[in-house]
N, C-alpha and C positions, 0 to 999 in steps of 0.2 A: 504494500500500500504506500501511496505517496501523499504528501501535503505540499501544495503550491501556495505561496503567499506573496502578494505583490500589491502595488498601488494602481498607477495609471500607465497605459501602453504596455501591457504585459499579457502573456499567455496566448500567443497566436494572433497578433495584431499587425495589420498593414497600415503604413502611414506615408503619405506623399509618394505614391507609386512604388512603395516597398511591399515586400511580402513577409508575412509572419506565419510561423507554423509551430504548433504544439501537438505532438502525437504521444499518447500514453497507451501502452500495450495491454494494460489490465490492472486489476486490483481495486480494492475499495478506496477511492481517492477523495481528497478534499481540496477544492479550489477556492481560495479566499482572496478576492481582489476588489477593486473599487470602481474604476471607470475606464472606458475604452479598454476592454479586456475580454478574454475568453472567446476568441473568434469574432473580431470586429475590425472595421476599416474606417479611416478618415482620409478624404481627398485622394481618391484613386487607390490602386493597389489591391492586394488580396490578403485576407486574414483567415486562417484555417486552424481549427482546433478539433481534434478527433480523440475520443476516449473509447478504447476497445475493451471487449470483455463483458462478462455478465455480472460483475460486482456492483454493489450499491455505491453511488458517488454523491457528493454534496457540492453543489455549485452555489457559493454564497458571495455576498457583497459586504465589504468591510463597512461598519458603521462608525461614525464620528460622534463621540459623546452621546451615543444612544439614539441619535436622530436618523430616521429613515428618509434621507433626502440626498439626491446627488449620487446615488449608487446605481450603476447600470451601464447602458451603452455596451451591451454584452450579449453573448450567446446567439450570435448571428445578427450583427448590426452594421449598417453602412450609413455613414454621414458623408454627403457629397457622393461622388461616383466611385464604384468599385465592386468587389465581390467578397462577401463574407460567408463562410461555411462553418457551422457547428454541428458535430455529429457525436452522439453518445449511443454506442451499439446496443446496450441492454443493461438490465439491473433496475432495482427500485430506487430511482434517483430523486434528489431534492434540488429544486431550483428556487433560489430566493433573491432574485434581482428586484430592484425597486422601480426602474424606469427604462423606457425605450430599449427593450430587449426581447429576445426570442423571435427572430425573423422580422426585423424592422428595417425597411429600406427607405432612406430619406435623402432627397436631393436638396441639400441646404441652400445651394447657390443657384438653383433654377428659379428665375424671376417669376415663372408661372406657378410656382409652388410644387410641393411633392406629388400632387396628383398628376403632373405632367412628366414625371420622371419615367424614363424608358430604358435606361442603360445600367442600372444597378441591380444587384441580386443579393439578398440576405436570406440565407437558408438555415433554418433550425430543424434538425432531424433527431428524434429519439425513436429507436426502432424496437423497443421492448421493455417490459417491466411495469410495475405499478408506481407511477411517478407522482410527485407532489409539486404543484406549481403554486407558489404563495407570494404575497406582498406586491406583486407586479402591477403597476398602474398602466393604464392606456396612455399612449399608443403602444401596442404590444401584440404578440401572437399573429404574425402575418399582416403587417401594415405597410402600405406604400406599394407602388408598382415594383414587382420583383421581390416582395416580401413573402416568404413561405414559412409556415409553421406546420410541421408534420410529426405527429406522434402515431406510429403505425400499429401499436399493440399494447395491451395491458389496460387494467382498470385504473384510470388516473383521477386525481383530485385537483380541482381548481378553486382558488378563492374568489375568482371573478364571476359575476353574474353572466349567464349565457354561455360560458365555456363548460363543455362536458364531453364525455365519451360518445363516440359515434356521431359527431356533428361536423358539418362542413359549413364554414362561414366565409363570406367575402367582405372585404373592408369597403364600406360605402363612402367613408369620409374622403378617401383619396382615389376612389374608383380603381382600386388595385389591392393586392394582398390576399392570401389564402390561409385560412385556418382549417386544418384537417386532423381530426382525432379519430382513429379507427380502432375499435376493439375487435380483435380477430375472432371470427366465428368459423365453425367447422366447414361450412359450405361456401366460404368466400376465398378468393385467391390470396396467397400469402406473398410476402417479400417486399422489401423496400422499393425495388424497381417498379412494381405494379402500382404502388400508392403514389410514387413520384410522377409516373406517367398520368395517373388519374388526376392529380392536382394540376398538372400542366394543361391537360385537355380542358378541364373545367375553367381554368384561368383564361386560356385563350378564347374559349367560347364566350365567356362573360365579357371580356374586353371588346370583342366584335359587336356585341349587342349594345355597347355604350358608344362606340365610335361611329 
């Protein structure tokens, strides 16, 4: 098991056309960081974080003086243009970011606003286990064009109203973004590739109906 502790710009972060990568091959790990961390990007580039294995992991954000504010921009987050990818293979994992995390794509310098963003991708993928998502405020969970939140198996718990197992949501605020939580049933196809293709198809169809 490993414990990662850092502040800002840590754990698989890309900045100004740079590339950041964190790959953990297994074990019950703890990731404790603050902001722009755990698979995130600012101003182009790519940020990639992958945790492999079926152990239980904790992805937390450091608090300052007990205040839940300013922690986040993590777990698949893009600010300005770029690509962010966060993957946790399996396990009963805990996610405790506070803001703009879990598949959030935001074109900060697009004068038309994030709803016009077309060139950034923020992908959050958890492919198994009974996961707990807590404390996270909106925008989150598949926000902005190219923002994908995919939890493909397990009975998960969410502290946010409207988020639950077996639900697909599209982000109406920015005319983009996909939230897909799927609890695997015996008669449904399995595998990350299937659910990723399903999300892309639904996302593309939904965009065409708006444009």
